[in-house]
N, C-alpha and C positions, 0 to 999 in steps of 0.2 A: 527211168531209171530201172534198170532191170535187176536183180536181187540173187545171189546163190548163196546160201548156208553151208558154213565148213565145220566141221569137228562136230563134238561132243560136249558137254558141260561144259564146265569153266571156259574150256578149251575152243568152244563154237562162235566164230564171226562169223561176217557176213562179208562177200565181194560185192560192191555194187558197178555195175556198167552202166557208163553214162555216157553220152554225145558231147557234154563238157564239163565245166567243176562248178557248175551252180547248184545242183546239189552236194556240196559238201559240207556246210553248214549242218543239213537235215541229218547228214550220216554222222557227225560228230556227236548233235543229239541223240540218237539213236544208241551212241555206244558210251553215253554218260561223261563225255569229255567237255562240255561246254565250261569256259572260265578257268580254264587251266593253263599254264607257263608252256608255253609251246615252243621247241627248235623246229626249224624244217632246215634239214641237210641234204645236199645234190651235189651233183657233182657239173665242173665247169660248163661242161655242152647244155645240159640240163636250164644252168642260172638262166643264159640267156633266152632262152625259149619260154622256160612257164613261174621261172622263181616269182618274180614281180606278182602275176596274177593272182598266184595262191597266196602270197605273204598279206596281198589286200584282203581276201577274202578271210582269211585266218584270222585278221586282226580284229575283223568284225565281231569274231565270238573268243578270242583266246582272251586270258589275262593280261599278258602280252607274247611278244612273238618275235624269237629273232632265229637269224639262219647263218648255216655254215656252210659253204663251198670247198669240197674235198675234190682233188686231181681224178681225171676221169679215168679209164679201162683199170684191168685186172689190177696193177700193181696198187690201188687204192687199197684191195684186202688184206693189209698188212699188218704188223703190230704198231708200225709208226703212225699209220692213220688212226688204228683205234686208241693209240694217246693222245693225237690230236683233238678225239673225241670226247675224250675221259675232259680232257683239260679244259675245254669251250663250256662243258659243262659243269665244270666245278666253279668255272668265273661266271658262268650266269647263272650262279643258284640253284641249280636243278635239284628238286627233293623226290621225293618217291611218286608223288603226285603230279609230276609233269609231264608232257608229251614229246618222246621223239617223232617228228614226220620225217620219212623219206620220200624223196621226190627224184625218182629217173629210172635207173635198169635194176639187173637183178644185182649187180657190183653193190652197186649202194646199198640197196635192201639189206643184202649180206652184212655187211661189214655194222651199219647202223641196227639192226636188228642183233646183232651179238652186241654191239653196247648198250643199247638198250635193255637185251638181257642180264649182263652185268654188273651193269652202273648201281653203284645204291643195291646192289643183288636182286634190279629186275626192276623197270619200269614201264608206264606202256608207251607201246608205239604204235603207228600208224602206216602204211604203204599206199601211196599213191603211186604206181609205175606208169612210166611212159614208155617202153620200149614192147612190141609182141613180145620177147623171151620172157619180161618180167609179168609181164599182165594174163599169159597163157599157161605160166611155171614157175617164173622166181618165186613170183608172192604167196604161194598158195603150200602149207604145208608146216609153218614155222621152220623151217631148218634156216638158221643162220653161222657165218662163218667165215675165218679168214684163210688164207693161203702161207703154209710156211715153204720158201723156196718155190720147189717143183711141184709141190704136195699139194693138190688144192682141196679146201674146206677142211685140214685135214684138223683144227681146231675150230669147234663152234658151239653151238647149243638151238635145243628147241625152244622155239620162242615165239608162240604166235600172235601173230599182232590184232590190233582193237579191231580193227576192219584194212580192208583195202577198197582202194576206190580207183578203178580204170575208167581213165576219159580217152575213147578209141580215136578220138579225135586227134589228140598226140602221136598216133600211127604213121598219120599219114605227114608227117615231118622226120621219118626216121631214112636215114641216108640206106640205098638201095643193101649195104653187106650187111648192116644191123638187121633189116628188113629180115632178109634169110636166116639170119644167125637163127631168130625166132621161129620159124617158119621147121626150123631143125625139130624144134619139142613139139610144134602141132601134129607135124606127120608122125613120130614119135607114140602119140597118146593113139591115133587110133591105129597104128601097127600093134600097138599091146593090148588096147582094150575095145575099139570098135573098128571093126570093116565098113561099119555105114559109113561112118566119120570121113575114115582115109579115102571112101565111093565118093563123097559130097565134095572133099579138099579139093579130090582130079576134077570132077565135072565142075567144080566154080573155079578155078586156077586163074584162070582170065578179070573176074571182078576181085578175086585177092589181091591179083599182081597190080592194077591198078587201085587199091583200098577203094574199092566201095564200101560207105560207109555201112550201110546194111550188111552186107556180106561180114566185116569185122567186127560189126555187135555177133552175129550169130557165131562166127569161130570162136570167139574170146567167150562167149557164154558156154557154147560145146568143148571147148576145152577145162575150161575152169571146171566144168560138171564131173567132166571124167578123171580128172585128178583128184577131186576133192571127193569122189565115191571111192577111190582107192585109201587116200590119206583116214579117212574116217575110218578103214579096218583096220590101219596099222598107224597110229602118231607117232608111236615113237618109232618106228621099225625093230618091234620085239615081237613080231608076228610071221617074218618073211613076206609079209602080203603085198609091202610096200615096195619093196627090192624089183620089180618089175618096171618102175617108173627109171630106175636106172638104164633101162636098157638102150644100148650105143653110148655109154659113159665111163663104162671099164677099158675098152678101148681109146675111147675119145680124152678120158681123160688122162692117159697114157701119153698120147698124142700132145695135148695141150700142153705138159710140163713139159713133156722135149723138146718140143719146139717153142718152150719159154714164150707162151702166148702171144705168139706173133700170129695166130690164126682165132678166128672167134672163136667165141663155146660153143654155139650153133653147126660153124662148120666142121669143129672135134666131132661133137656128134654125130653130125651128120657121116664123117668116114667111120667113126666107132661103129653107127646103125649099120652099116655095109660090111665092116667086119663082121659084126655080130649075125647077120643075115648068112653071110659065106659061111659061120661056122653053125649055124641053124641047118646049114645046106650039109657040109661034112655031118651031122647028126642023123640028116634023113628028114627031115622034116618040112625043109621050105626048095620050091624047085627053082633051077635056074632062070628060067620063065617069071616067075614071081619078083624072083630078085630084079630081073629088068623090068619091069614094070615101077618098082619101088625108086630105082635108080634114076627111071627117066622124069619122076617126079620131083625129087630132090634135085636133078639136073634145071627144071624147068624152071625152078626159082633160087637157081645161082651160086648152089651147094656143091661143093667138091663130094665125089666120090671114087675117088683112086687115092689110095694108100700110096702105091709107088710115088706120086708125083712130086710129095712131101721129102722124098729122100730118107726116109726112117726106113731099117733094116727091124723085118719080124721079129728075131730075137730080142732088138733094143726096145721093142712095143711090150715084148711077153714080159722081160725079165721090169720094166718099170710097174707095169699093171699087177706084180705082184706086191708092191707099195699101196693097194688101192685100200681101202675102206672095210672092203668089201670082205678081204679074202680073212677066212677065219681058220685057224687052227693050219697055218700055211695050206689051205689050201684055194685057190682061185675058184671067185662063184661070177659066174655071169650068166647073164639073160639074153635068153633068145628065144627065136617065136617055135610054137606048133606048128603055127598056123597065121594068116594074117587077122586080127583081132583078139589073138593067145598068147601070153607069154611064159614061159616059166624058167627058173632058176636053176642052171646045169654046172658043176663042177669037173670041166674038161679037161682032158689031160695037156700037157704043154705039147702034144705032139699034133693034137687037133687045133689048137689055137694056131699052132705058125704054120698049120696046114689051108687054115682057114685065111691069113696074110699072106702066105703065099698064093692064093688064089686070087687076091687083089692084087699081087705084084703084075700075074702072068696076065690080068684082064680076062680070063677067064667067064 
């Protein structure tokens, strides 16, 4: 089992990367969580695959163990789901020393993490991510939240887990579209922080595509180390350092909301990265040739790259971007690349953003 440490002080926690669930008891012991009342919360798809196995293990070291299955998909990140979780915890007598266990993808960890942050003003929670998106990105950094209508993650809290336990074998059961969704965030990490990682992803694309276990373990660990390194410098997004993790997300979240979540998060991030790469080119920092190479890599993993194909106008996308959490004093902030492996936050004009999105439409 490989372990990566994230954060500092009381917020520090471990990410355990393993090939099965056998080390789960050890992880609970290291976190000082043995003998607690435990609730496992997962969605209906993950329940069929892994709930019984995790429940049997948890029952060996928990005082008691109950489970709640919620609906799958982005619609689960709602006030109604949150209310259902609160009611379940109250009915089962959960107190401040009880533990919530998230089993599944980033949607489940977002809403359950927010429930943990707010139930009785905060109870411990643990994340067992089963998707590539969650293992490489969503489970790291302590962000939790729910959506309000088309506004993604607009209500939330910072609530770091006690630990993350990533069993890379679960990635082999991912549907192709969910696997591709995770690869968007993986590729993002190389683009914003580590050109060598992006090169490694390109050179190992075949092994990644065929879900070779050793390659998966290295991929998850490398992505975790990149994101952990950024998060540690700016845990609560007060210094501006952590903003670079939003590369592809300002445009991507706008698309996600306007498309009413009919596209996966990773598909929207892929489209958003292409738009923000085009904006980088408009600002003179990235060449068209570099953008073409990145576009090919995204397409190799089944990700969309042309915003024009989804039927949204540049004006609609831009106007929705103005409701993004990163807007300050009515000024839009967008992450671009100075070069591959180095990101920066800029305040582009409306004309520059529309020009970048128009390049997307023309396919240049």
